C-alpha angles and dihedrals in degrees: 000000000000114000123183112201110204111198122197098195096191094055116112091019089298097320093120091055092048095053098037095100094050092047092050090051093050091049092048089052090054101044113003110226113068121167111205116219120182120197120205095200145357093279089050090052092055093044095049092045092056092043091053091053093045089049091058105257109171091206128025107202113192120199109197142059138301093302091057091046089051091050090049093051091051092049099044102038111111094011137096092247115110118222121224117188117202107189116229103139132103098255106020091185093156093050093043093050090053095037092239124171141160090255090053092049092049091050092048091051092049094049096031086228108147129179122222119230121202112238132192121220119208137174126196116203111263090005136096122278113247141181126224121201114225110248104189096187092054095073113101105229093204098052099022088226133123130200113223134180120218127182112219132172112250106182092142091051091230090136114072133193113273095025115141133191131204111220131185116201121196104213095178136004125198120201116229095007123143117220115207127187115257090245090066091071091063092050092050093049092051092051092051092059 
């Protein structure tokens, strides 16, 4: 199995760079061949992630924070390359939502047991196409809203600080289904008694 370990050394205030050697050793114990890639900045992370996938890595393991996870999702989505996220950032929201850890990645590589994560593909007119990974625990049950962060090019400066967008995502559609308000259930139960 070919694993590309993409390290973002500045992530986690330098934590990713400090643990990179230990992480690489653990991955080598699990699967043998590990190619170490070190990004110098965010653009380098994106470039190296896509290059690893193009070069045929079976697994792209990213060691960093949410930016590295995002770069990995963009590179691996729609390909045969599996993505492994090893949290070493300051927030690690993506890894926390999916309960990801180095031990879990090592075990998955040993057993070749990978989980599938639902992703959403979107395209904004005149903007880049992007993928969002589904983070089930990120949905606020009270408001039914979810904050997301998307990186988009803005060379024309059409996007300004403080701009917001309201988005409706259809997760699933059922043909010939009847949707009834929740209050209807109570009415139906009363009429049955």
